[in-house]
N, C-alpha and C positions, 0 to 999 in steps of 0.2 A: 415352471421351475427353472431357475438359472442353471443349476447343475444336474438336470434330469438325465436319466440314463438314455432316453431317446435322443437328446441333443448330443450327448457324448458319442453314442453309436454312430449317428449320422456324421458327426465331425470326423471320427476315426476312419470310417469307410470311405467317405468322400475324399478325405485327405490322402488315403492310400490310392484311390482311383486317380486323383489329380497327379500325385507323384509318379504313378505308373505310366500314365499317358505322357507326362512331361519327359520322363526318362526315355520312353520309346521315341518321342519326337526328337530329343537331343541325339540319341543313338542313330536315328535315321539320318539326321543332318550330318553327323560327324563320320559315320562309318559306312553309310550306304554307297557313296560314290567309290571309296576305296574297294569295297566289296565287289561292286560292278566291274571295276578295273581289273581286279584279280580274276573275276569270272571271264572277262574279255581276253585276258592273257591266255587263259585255258582254251578259249575258242580259237585264238590266233595259232596256238601250238597245234591244235587239231587241224586247222586249215593248212598250216605249214606241212604237216605230215601227209595230208591228202595230196597237196601239190607236189611234194617231193616224190611221192610214189608215182603220181601221174607222169612226172618228168622222167623218172628213172626207167619206167617201162614203155615210154614213148606214147602213152595214151593221150597226153596233152597235145602232141603234134597231130595225132590222128583225129582228135576231136571226139573220141569215144567217151571220155570222162567229163567233157565240158558240161553236160546236163547235170550230173551229180555235183560237180564242183560249183556250178552256178546256184543250185538249190541250197547247198551248204552255206555259200557266201550270202545268199539272200536271207536265209533263215537267221543268220547271226549279224546281219547288217554290215557285211564286210566287202570291201573292194580290194581286188588283188591285181597285180601286174607281174608277169614273168618275162624276163629277157634271156633267151638262150644264148649259147656261145657264138651263134651265127648272127646275132643282133635282131632276131625276130621276137616280136612282143605278143603275149597272150594275156587277155584281161576279160573281166566280166562287165566292164562299163563301156559306154559308147565314146565318151570323151576321155581318152587315155593320156592326153598331153600333160595334164596336171600331175598324174601319177608318174609319168616319165620324168618330168622336171624334178619332182620330189625325190625320186630314186637317184637321179643324177646328182642332186644336192648331197645325198648321203654318201655317194661314191666319191664325190669331190670334197668330202668333209665340210660342206657348207651348211647343210641342214641341221647338223648337230649343235650349232650355236643357239638355236631357239628351241632345243628339246631337252627333255629330262629322261635319263636312262632309267627304265624300270627293271629290266632284266637283260643280261648279256651273256652270250655263249660264243664258242668258236664259230658256230654256223649262222647265228642270227643275233639281232639286238632288238629289244622292245623298248620304245620310247614314247613319251607324251610330248607332243609338239604343238606349236601354234602356227596356223596357216595364214599368211598375210593376204592370200588371194580370197579366202572365204571368211576371214576374221573369226575363226573358230578353232577350238582345240581338237586334236586328233590323237588317237592311239595308233602307233605305227610299228610295224615289224619288218625289218629289212635284213638282207644277208644273201647267202648263196646256197644252192643245193649241192649235192655230191658231184654232179657233173660239171659244176662251175657256173651254172645258170644263176642270174641275179633275180631277186624277187622283192616285191614290196606289198605288204598287206596293210590295209588301212581301214579304220572305223572312226566315225566322228564321235567325239566325247559329248557333244551337245545333246545327243539322244539319251546318253546316260544321265546327264544333268537334268534333262527334261523329265526323264523317268523318275529320278530322285525327287524332283519338285512335285510331280504329280503324286508320288507316293506320300510325300510330306503333307500335301493338301488333303489327300484322302485320309491319311492318319488323323489329321486335325479334325476333319469332319466326323469321321467315325468316333474319334475320342470324345467330341462334343456330344454326339448322340449317346455314346456309352455313359458319359457323365450324367446326362439327363435321365437315362434309364436307370442308372445306378442310384440317383437321388430318389426317383420314384420307388425303386425296389427297396432301398434302405429305409425310406420313410414307411413303406407298407410293412416290411418285416419287423422293423423296430417298433412299430405300433402294435403289431401282433404280439410282440414280446413284452413291451412295456405296459400295454393296457391291462393285462392281468396283474402285473406287478403293482400298478397304480391302484387297481381295485383291491388288491390285498392290503396295500398301505392304508387305503380309506377304511377297509374293514377293520384293520387293527386299531385305527384311531377311534372308530365307533365302539369297538370292544373295550378300549381303554376308558371310554365314557360310559361303560356298562350298558351299551345298546346292543343287545344280542339278537334283534330281529333281522339285521342285515346279514346276508349270506353271500358266499362266493358263487357266482352264477356262470362264469365264463367256461367252466369245465375244462376239458382237455385231458389227454392221457400222458402228457409229459410231466417233467418234474414240477412245473408251476401248477399244473392241474392237481397233482397229488398234494402239493402244499396247500392249495385252496381247499381241497377236501378235508385235510387235517385241520385247517382253520375252522371249517364248519363244525367238525366234530368237537373241537376244543370249545367253540362258542356254545354249542349245546350243553356240553358238560359244565362249563363255567356258569351258564345260565341256571342249570339245574342245581349246581352246588350253591350258588349265591341265593337262589330261591329258597333252598333248604335252610341256609344260614339265616336269611331274613325271617323265615317262618319261625325258626327256633328263637331268634332274637325277639321277634314279636311276641311269641308265647312267653318268653322270659320277662319282657317288659310288662305284659299283661299280668303275669303272676306277681311281679313286683308292685304294679299299680293296684292290683286287687288286694294284695297283702296290706299295702299302705291304706287303701280305702277301707279295708276291713278294720284296721286298727283305728282309723279316724272315725268310722261309723260306730265302732264299739264304744269309743270314748264319748261320741255325741249321744249315742243311744243311752249309755249309762247316765250321762248328765241330764239329758232331757227326760228320760223315764223317771229318774229320781226326783226331778223337779215336778213333773206332772203327777206322780203318785204321792208326793209328799202331802198335798192338800187333802185328797180323798182318804188317805190312810189316817191322817190326823183327825179328820171328821169322824171316820169309823171308830177310831180309838176313843175319841171324846164322847160320842154318843153311846158307845158300848159301856164305857166306864160310868156314864150317867145312868144307864139302865141297871148296871150292877149295884150302884150305890143307892138306887131308888130315888133319884132326884125328884121325879114326879110319880105319884102313886096312881094317878088316874089312868084309865085304859087308853084314853085318847092321846095323851102325851107319850105313853109307851109305844103306841102304834106309830106316832109321828117319828119317834126315834128309830124304830125299826125300818120305816119307809126310807129315812135318810140313809141308814146303813146299807139297805138293799140297793138304793139308787146309786150310791157312790161305788158299791161293789160292781154293779152292772156297768157303770162307766169305765171302771178299771178293766173289766173283762173285755169290753168293746175296744178299748184303746190297745190292749195287748193283741187282740185279733187283727186289728188294723195294722199294727206294727209288723206282725208276722207276715201278713199279706203283702205289705209294702216291701219288706225285706226280700220276699220271693220274687217280686216283680223287678226290683232293682238289680238283682243278681241273675235274672233270667232262669231261675230254677223251675219256674212254672211254665208248662207247655201252653202255647197259644193255639187254639183250635178254631180255624176260620170256617164259618158256615153262613148260609144265606137265611135270613130271617126278616120278619116284618118289624121295622123299627117303630112304626106308628103304634102297633099293639104293645110293644115293649114300654114305650113312654106312657101309654094309657094305664098299663098295669102298675107302673111305679107310682103314678099320681093317685090311682085308686087305693093303693096300700097306704098312702100318706094322707088320706082324707081326714082322719081323726086328728092328726097333728095340725092340719090346716084349719080345722074347725076350732081346735083349742086356741090357736094363735089368731083366729079371726082373719085369716088370709084368703083373698079371692084368687083362685087358680084359673088361668085361661089357657085352653089348648083347643084350637079349632081344627086341627088336622084330622081329616076323615079318611082320605085316600091312603091305601097301603103304600109304604115305601120300603122296598126290599134292599138290604145292604149285606156286605160281606164283612164279618168280624166275629170275634168271640162273644157270643150272646151274653154270657154271664158277666164278663168284664165290662161290656158295653152297658149293661144294667147298673153296674157299680158306678160308672161315670155319671149316668143320668141321675141316679139316686143321690150321689154326693153333691152334684150341682143343685138339685132341687132342695136337698136338705140345707145346703149352704144358703140358698135363696130364702128359705123359710126363716132361717135364723137371723138374716140381715134385713128382712122386709120391714120397712118403716113407713111412716106417713099414710098413704092410701092402703098400704099392705097388699100390694098386687104382685103376683108371680105369674109371668106369661112365658109359655113354652112355644117355640115356633120351629118349623122345619122348612128349609128352602133347598131345592134341588137344581143344580146347574153344573155343566161340564163333567158329568160322570161322578159327581160327589153330592152328598147331602150335608148341609150344615144345620146342626141343632143348636138353638140359642135358648138360654134360660135367663130371663130378665126379672129383676126384683126392684121395686121402688125403694128408695132410701138414699143414704148419703154415699156419694162416689168414693172410691178408694183413693187415698192420697198417692200422688205420683211416686213418692219415696218408698211406698209399700208395695206397689204393683210388681216390681221385679223380685220381691221376696215371698209373695203369697204362695208360691208353689213349693217352698221349702218346708221341711218337716218341723212341726211344733211352732211355726211362725203364725202369729195372730196380728192381723192389721188393727183390730179393735183391742187396744191394750187395757181398756176399762171393762172388758167382758166379765160378767159375774159367773158364778158356778152354775147358775140356772140355765145359762146359755147352752152348756153341754158340749161345746166344741173343744178339741184338743190339738188342732192345727195339723192333722194328718190327712184329712179328706182330699184336699187339693193335691197333696203329694202323691196320693194313690192315683188320682186322675192323670197327673203328669206321667207317672210310670206306665200306666195302662196305655195311654195314647202314644207314647214313645215306643212301646212294644208293638203297637199297631203300625208304626211309621206314618202316623197321621197328624194333622195340625190341630192345635187347640189354642185358646187364649181368652182374653178378657177385654171388654170395652167399657169405658166410663161414659155416662150420660149425665145431664144436669139433674135428672130426677131419679137416677138409680144406676145399677150396674148390670152388665150382661156378660155371662160366661158362655163360651161356645166350643164346639168340637166338630170335626168332619169325619165321614166314613165313605168308603167306596160303594157306589150303587151298581157297578158293573164288574 
């Protein structure tokens, strides 16, 4: 990020370090030499006082103080020359001619031309001068003691400049190292500081996208760690609250959908039932009126009228039962009890119970399965599916009038197929055959006995099992199928 906190922190701290080192470097160049000169002036005064005391008490002549004076002069890099009133010289250097010439120059007011006065009193004068013999600057102190002795104290300024240059180089080196260490330290600590912030920023972005699985993991006992813990608690509460809201909204949508579905089904139910019941009621009414008015007096005719009335009433009763069962299945009001049973025996039982109908319709039923096949399902509802398929096949069997039931097991499932010879279902009808009251054969007579509910019941049962079902067309007939778990 162009304006990230890490970059800003590094820029600020490195800028401060660079400014600090630069300031120290400038101060060192500008003020270190004057500071050294002031310190040297203090050393000169200290040396002057020591020499004055040695001269006054005669220790300089006796040589008793020469060791201490030499040590003090060597420690401060000072050369001194003392000339007493008798013209005798005392010094700490072997070549004293240069010092004598310089002292003579001051006494004759010649050396002052190339010097700059740093401090002046009645007893001495401190100057900064240039030596043409050594081509270097010196700090010098000259004057006289209380007994009238002349003296010259001298120290080369080159050592001070060299010390200042060494100090500057050392400061530059140390400053570079400190800058490098500062860069590493600032990078490390800024990362320690900004990584949790970046994690919190990413976490907040995910929370904005309603992703509550992400959590703050960096921890810590500081303010950022506490903020991360609060983020985690907020994420959990938001997830719980949104989950509750979604659940409530889902329940509300389901209630609305169910209400709309109920209203739609009520209208469809009333329209379809009124349509389906209209014919049998009219037949029952017509034949009942015929019986009452005595249209036919013979017993055989009356028996036929009564049979028609009973048959139509039975059909209406069966249709009402089927509608009630379908209604329970579609709304999930009926419990599904899964149990393990032998599907082969179930199919045999259904075919055995429908032998009379097969004989009446002159239908050849083929079922060669002998081995038991155990499945998991609701046995009563599975029997309804088989019975509806077989009944549907009996009603539509044409030509050779063959109905064949097969079972094939593979990949943990068994597929049951019910095939009947006859005319294939039109493509335009296949997608509608599972709908209530839909009849692919628009020319069916009342003798057929179908009301378009059987396949709707099959659909509802199989969907309650969460299993597959369907239909396949062949040139010589139609095959309906469904699947169940064998494991």
